[in-house]
N, C-alpha and C positions, 0 to 999 in steps of 0.2 A: 504494500500500499504506499503510495507516495507521501501520505501525510506523516509517516514516520521520519521521512527524510526532510520534508518541508517544515513541519511543525516541531519535531523533536530534535532536529539537527543530527540525525544518525547519518554516518557516512554511506553514500550510495556506492558501495563497492562490495566485493566478495566477503570481506571480513564483517562489514557492517550488516549485510544481509544475513550472514551465518549467525551473528549475535542476536538479531531479532528472532530468527527461527528458533534458536536455543531457548530464548526466554519464553516464547509461546509454547514450544514443545514441552518445556519443563512443567508448566502449569497444567497441561493436559495430562502428562504422564504421572505427575504426583497424585492427581485426582484418581486416575485409573488404578494406580498402585494401591491407593488407600481403600479401594472398594473391596467388598467381600466377594469371595469366589474366584476360581481359576480363570473364568472367562475374561474378566477385566485385566488381569495380569498378562494373559495371553495376548489380548489386544494391545497392551502397553508395549510388549516385546515386539509385536509386529510393527507397530508405529515407530518404534526405535529403529528397528531393522531397515524399514522403508526410508527413513530419514537418511541414514548413512548410505544406503544404496543409492539414493538420489545424489548425495554429496559426491560419491564415486563417479556417477554419470556426469555431473556438472563439471567436475575437474577434467574429465576426459573431453567434454564438449568445449571447453575453453582452451584445450591444446596441451594440457599437462601430459607429459609422456607416460606411457604404460609402466615404465620402471619406477616413476616417482609417485604414482597415484596411491599405492598401498601405504607408503610412508606418510603422505599428506593426510589420508584418511585416519591413520592411526593418531597423527598429531591433532586432527579434528576431534577425535573421540576423547583424548586427553583434555582438550580444551573444553569440550562439552561437560565432562565430569567435574572439572574445576570450577566452571561457571555455575553449574547446578549445585554444587556444594555450597558455594557462596550465596546463591539465591535461596536455597532451602534453609540455610542458617538465618538469614534475614527474615524470611517468611515465617520461621518458627519463633521469631522475636528475640533471637540471640545475636543478631547482627544488624547492620545498616544497609538496607536495600539501595538507598540512594548511592552510597559509596560503592557497593558492589556493581551497580549499573555504571557508575562513572568509570570505574576500573575496567570493566569488561567491554561495554558497548562504546564508551567514548575514549578508551585507552588512556585514562588519566591516573595511572598507578602512582606516580610520583606526586602530582599536584594535589590530588584529592578532589572530592565531590564539588567543592566551591568553584573549581575551574571547569566544571562541566554544567553550565547553566540549565541545560535541558534534562539533566539526570533526575532532578526531583519530580519534574512533570512526568517523565517516563515511569518513575517509581510509582507515582499516583495512579497512572494508567494500569500498571502491573497489579497493583493493589485491587483496583476495580475488576480487572480481568480474573484475578484469583477468586474474588468473592462470586462473581458470576459463574465461573466454571464449577466452584465448589457447590453452588446451589442448584446446578443442572442435574436432573435425573440421570443416573448412570446409564439407563437404557438409551438415552439420546446420544451420549458419548459412544456407546457401543455401536450405535448405528452410524457413527462418523460425523455427527452434528456437533459443532462447537460454536457457541456465540461469544465473540469478543466485544468488549465495549467499543463505543465509537471513539476514534482518535480525534475527531472534530465534533461539531454539534450535529452531525448527521446521525441517522439511526444506526443501531449496532449491526455489525457485520456477522453474517452467518457463513461459516466456512465448512465445506464438506471435503 
C-alpha cells in the first residue's frame, strides 16, 4: 500500500517492503499460534512457508543469482526472527514498540526512536492492527481473511 511509504515514510525498496511484510505477518501468525487446535498452527506454518517461498521467488525475479539466493533467504529468516522477537517483547508489554519499529523499519539503531519521526505513528497503527486481528474470529483467519486498519481515513483494508 502506497500510504505506508507516503504517510509513514517507510523506504520503498526491498528492505522497507520486507519490514512491512514482517510486521503484518507477525501479527497474523501470533494470533494463529495462540489459537486452540492443530489446524491454526498448521495454517500458521503454511503462511510462514509461503512467505519465505515468495521471498525466494522475489530474489530470483530481481536477478539474484541461484548460488546466492539460499544465503539471502537464510539471512531473511534470521532477520524475521530477530524483528519478531523485538515486536513480541513490545506487544507483551516488556519493550518499546516505537523503538523496535525505529530500529527495524527505519534503520535507526544508533540514533533512537526520536530520530524516526514516523515510528510512533506506525507503532500506533500496529497497535490498532493487533487489536483488530486479535478480535477477529479465528474461523475468518483460517479462511484467509485478514482486516487491517486503515492507514489513512479510508475504510479498513481486507486482504485475502
